[in-house]
C-alpha positions, 0 to 999 in steps of 0.5 A, a space after each residue: 635292316 638295322 636302325 640308326 645307331 646299331 652296329 650294322 648301320 654304324 659300320 660304314 662310318 668306321 674308318 671313312 676318310 676324305 675322298 674329295 673336297 669342295 673348294 670355293 674361292 680359296 677355302 675348302 667349303 665341304 669334304 666328302 668322306 668315303 671308302 675306295 679301292 683300286 686293284 692292279 691287274 693281279 687283283 692286288 690293292 694299289 690304293 685304299 682309302 677308308 675300309 673297302 671291306 665294309 659291307 655296302 649296298 652297291 645299288 645299280 653298280 650291281 647291274 652288270 653282274 645281274 646281266 651276267 646271271 641273266 646271260 647264264 640263264 639264257 637271255 639272248 639279245 643284241 649287244 646294244 640291248 644287253 647294255 640297256 639291260 645293265 643300264 640306269 638310263 636317262 629315259 631318252 627316246 632311244 632308251 625307251 624304244 630299246 626297252 620296248 624292243 626287249 619286251 617285244 622280243 618275248 611278246 610282252 608290252 610295258 604293262 608287264 614291267 613291275 619296277 617303280 613308276 618314275 619320270 625320265 632322269 634326263 630333263 629334256 627327255 622328261 619334257 619330251 615324255 610330258 609333251 609327247 606321251 606314249 606307253 604310260 606318259 605323261 606322268 610317272 611310268 615304269 617304262 620311263 624309270 631308269 631301271 626299266 631295261 633291267 626289268 625288261 631283261 629280267 622278264 625276258 630271262 624268265 620266259 627263256 627259262 619258263 619261270 613265272 613272270 608275276 613273281 620275278 621280284 621275289 627274293 625267292 624267285 629262281 631268277 633272283 636266287 641265280 643273281 645272288 649266286 652269281 654276285 657271290 661268285 664274282 665278288 668273292 665275298 663271303 656269304 655271311 657278308 651278304 644281306 638282302 633288301 629292296 632297291 629303289 626300283 623294287 628289285 631285290 638288292 644284295 650287299 657286297 664289299 667294295 673290294 668284292 665289287 672291284 674284283 667282279 669288275 676286274 673280271 668284266 673288264 678283262 674277260 673280253 680279252 682273256 675269256 672271250 667266249 664267256 658270259 662275263 666277256 659278253 656282258 663286259 663287251 656289250 656294256 663298253 661298246 654301247 656306253 650311250 645305252 648304259 647312261 645317256 647324254 651327259 652321264 659320267 659313266 657314259 663319258 668315262 667309257 667313251 674316253 677309255 676303250 674297253 672300260 666297263 663302268 657303272 654308277 649306283 645311287 648313294 655315291 657308289 661306283 665301280 669300273 673295270 679296265 681291259 687289263 684287269 685293273 679295277 676300282 670301286 668306291 662309296 661316297 659316304 653322304 650319298 652325294 653324286 656331286 663328287 663322283 665324276 672327280 673321284 672316278 677320274 682320279 681313281 681311273 688314273 690311279 688304275 693306269 687308265 691314262 696309259 692304255 691304248 686308245 684312251 682319250 686323255 681329254 675325255 678323262 680331264 673333262 670327266 674329272 672337271 667338276 666346277 663350283 659355281 658362283 653367280 653362274 660362273 666357276 669360282 672353284 672345283 670339286 677335287 679328288 684329294 688323292 689325285 696328285 699322288 697318282 698323277 701320271 702313274 704308269 
């Protein structure tokens, strides 16, 4: 990885533009810069902010693509557990039980997990983990960490193929090579763009462009209707049908998929998001400062720009609620986080 000040680290700064502003009272207090792209069903960019061809670390927004690679390699689970395999879950009890079910399906326990130990993301779940410890609690444990579903699925995939499970996190492991190839194929990014590092959970992380990430989510969103028997369709269908497994209580990815039937959405650390709609429209963005605060407002506005409000069965109130991010003063709303491109695309399609 490049040191600060080198061209590789500075490139994400190039052409960055405002995505959202933080309004307190009658003044703009802060501005979140970044890059964003929205694609129409044909794959044509209909909205670009900043430079969506800049290489980024997509973080956990890659998980649905990694799930496709695992399905191609023989992973077989019920849909709700496939959704958990692509999750950054809250660590609620039903998430932890699901991870143990994935492991148990191939005769493994939580001790086989090699992801970074952590506490549940969701505060009530963390308290429950502390008060009623199991499988590694009450302190940090791999099971409780938000990527444990993906790691359990990786182990299950390795056993389905007869691959070594001790080295499954090596970039040279057959599983990781398969994931790299699938990501390149689905994003359409040039191989020279792809870099490799280590994600927060300890797994290999591959870089993409936002444009490529949006192309991949276009495939995932549309596949359940246009390529119904494909592994892409199986992944997209499982994720959109079980949004509670992908995030959990209060999570914006979960709320977005509950509001928009057939939506495939996945958040990533450091301000990344990607989503694909059933008609093939898609979006991806990166908030430059890595903040999660502005992501729901940007996501809701980008979904409207992609035409989500006009899709069959959509719950407009859910989209409105998703995009409502209050700024508090004295415990009450005194402002809001607002996507700066929202007005121009209000009511599109």
